[in-house]
N, C-alpha and C positions, 0 to 999 in steps of 0.2 A: 720324723718321729723324734721326740725328746730323748736325749741320752744323759741328761744331767745327773740321774741317780745311778748310772751303771758303773760297773767296775772292770768290765772286760774291754780289751782293745778292739778296734775294727777288724784287725787281722784275726783275732780269736773268734769273733762273731762270725766272720765269713767262713772260717774253717769248720766251725760247728754246723753251719747251715749246709755246707758242701757235703759233710758226712751224713747228715740227715737225708739229703737228696739222694745220695748214693745208696743209702740203706733202703729207701723206698724203691729205687730202680732195680736193685739186686734182690729184694725181699730178704735182706739179711740184717739183723738187728745190730746196733752199735752199743758200746759201753755207755754208762751213765755220764751225761755231760756235767752233771753236778759234782761228780767225783773228779773229773778232769779239771774243772774250774770251781773249787769249793768256795771261792769268794764271790761267785756270781749271785745276782739277785733277780727279782722279777723284771726289772727294767732291762737287764741283760737278756733275760729269756724272751721277752717280747721283741727285742732287737734281733735276736736269732730267728724268731718266727718271721719277722718282717723280711729279713734277708732271704729266708727260705721261700716265702711266698713271692717275693720279687723275682727270684730265679724261675719260679713256675710261670709267672706272667711273661717273663722274657722268652720262655719256650713256647708261648702261644696260648696258655690257659687264661681264663677270664674269671674274675671275681663275681660270684653270684650272691654272696651274702656272708653271714657270720653265724657262729655257734657260741653258746654260753655253756660253760661247764662248771662243775663243782658247786652247784647251787643248793644241794641238800646238806643238812647238818652232818649227816653220817659221813659223806665224802669229804667234807671240809675237815672233820675230826681226824679222818684217816691220814690226811696229808698235813695236819697240824697248821691249818690256815683258817682265816675267818672271812675270806672274800672269794667270790667266784673267779673263773678265768674265762678267756675267750680265744677263739680261733677263726680262721677264714675259710669260707666255702668257695670252692672253685667249680667251674662247669664240668670238669672231668669227674667230679664226685657225685653227680646227680644221676640216680638210677630210677627206672620206672617201677611202679607198684607191681609186685608179682615177679620181679626179675629173678633169674637164676644166675648167680655169679660163679664164674669158672673156678675150679680147684686151683689153689695157689695164687689167686689174684691178690689176696691180702696175706699178711704174716700171721697174726693172731687176732682175727676179727671178733668183735663183740658188738652187741646192739643195745640201744636204749630207746624207750618210748618217749616222745616229746610232742609238744604243741608248737607248730610252725607259724610264724607271723610273716605275711607277705605284705610289703609296704607299698603305699600309693604315693608317698611324698617323702622327701628328705627329713631326717631327724638328727639334730645336732645340738650340742651345747651342754655346759656343766649344770644348767638349771632345768633340764628336761623333766617334765612331770608325767604322771600316769595319764592325765588328760591329753597331753601332747602325743603320747604313744597311741592312745585309742584313736585320736584324730588322724594320725599318720598311717594307720593300719588299713590295708585294703580288705584282707580277710585272714582268718586263721584256719588251720587244717591239721589233721593227724599226720604224724611223721615218725619214721624210724631214723635214728642216727646210727651209722656204722662207725665204730671205733677201731683203730688199729694202733700199734705201737712200733715205731721204728727204733725205739730204745728198749733195752732189757727192762722188764718190770722190776727186777732186782739184780744186783751185781752177782755174776756167777761165782766169783771167788769168795766174796765176803758176805753175801746175802743182803747187803744194804739195799733198801728199797729206793726206787726212784722218788724224787720229790716234785713239788709243784713247778720248779724251774725246768726240770726235765720235760714235764708234760706240756707246759706252755711253749717251750722251744720246739717241741714236736707238733706244732700247730694244734695244741690242746687235744692231741690224740685223734684228731679228726680224719676221717677217711671217706665218708659217704653220707648221702641223704636219700631217703625214699619218701616221697609224699603220697598221701592218700588222695583220692579224687574229690572227696567232699570239701566244700567251701562254706564257711560260716562267717557272718558278720560278728565282729567282736562286741558290738553293742547289744547283741541278742542273747548273750550267754555269759554265765559266771564261770570263768576258766578255773577257778579254784576247785570246782566240783566236776570238772572234766577228768575222767579217769580212764584207765586201760587195764585190760587183762592181757598179759604178755605170755605167749606160749611158745615152746620149742618142741617140734615133733609131736604136737598134740597134747603135751603136758604143760600145765600152768607153771610158769617159773616165777613170775612177779606180778603184783598188782600195785596200783598207786593212784594218787590224785594230784591234780595240778597244784594244789596248795603246798605240796612238797617242794615246789620251786619258789623259794624266797617268800612263802605265804601266798603268792599270786604270780603266775607267769608274766603278767604285765610288768611287775617290778623287775624282772630279769632284763627286759628291754630298756627300762629306765636306767638300770645299772650300766648296761652296755653303752648306751648313748653318752652317759656322763664319763665313763672310763675313756671312751674314744676321744672325748674332748681334750683329755690330757695329752693326746698324741696327734692333735690336729687332724683327726679323722671324723667321718660322719657316716651314718646309715643312709643309704641312698634309695630313692624310689625304685621299685621293682625288685629289690633284694629280698632274699629269704632269710629270716632270722630264726634259728633254733633256740627256743627259750630256756632249755635246760631239762634234764631228765628227772622224772619223779619215780624211777625204779633203778635198782642197781644194774650195772652192766652184766649182760648175759653172754657167756662164752658161746661161740658158734663155730665149732669144728666142721670140717667137710661133712655134708649130709644133713646139716641142720636146716629145718624149715621153720621159720619164725613168723608169728603173726601178733600184731598189737590190735586188739579189739577195743575200740573206744566207745562201743555202744552206739547211741544215736549220733555221736560226733563223727563216726566213720570207722574205717579199718584200713590197715596197711600191712603188707607182708612181703616176704622174699625167701629165697633159698640159697644156701652156700654149697656149691659143688654137686 
């Protein structure tokens, strides 16, 4: 991974990644990394994320894909940025549709409705186009992303909110993925018009359309492939790519039963505790 634009030392990056790993293992949040290292930038944050993921790989976990976050204008505005972010999906994050997750498994879980892309061939390069994405996609499916935060959402003492560098460092707040059973050819459907009604305990919490993701979820995959080219990375055949949420994150305390109803596109659901 390129480190040309970073400000932190390797020792600082390793320390932050260790703290994040420990926070996940103990289910105990840590202070904002951006407050510890106010000089850090997005290159530093991605370096911390890579160190964190490499530690997980060393422990036996396997990469199964990527997630794209901060694709909506509202979320970008909230963090004062104008670009999405990305994180890594690991095999320990994949849950079956309808799963009940044990109480205390996550710290502060939230969920988002997304369209998942499952790839049939590698995708790489700074000049990737939407046609390349369509040609490389095996199928698309309804999905729920589970978010969690190993970092405080705001500093307990000052109230300062976490920023995008905190989120990226924390693997883009990624914690899990639940795929629906339905499979669709990307060539047969306009993903801008794929929407979902997202309910918690039988009450509608959010609705949205795929167009909320960079105007078209395909563009999210284009962005990811081009960003990865800057770090000598590539999307690989067989990987799952979460293209970005078109609804706000929904808090899921224990006892929450959630469902994302995508209509003809399918449905996916789960329960916490």
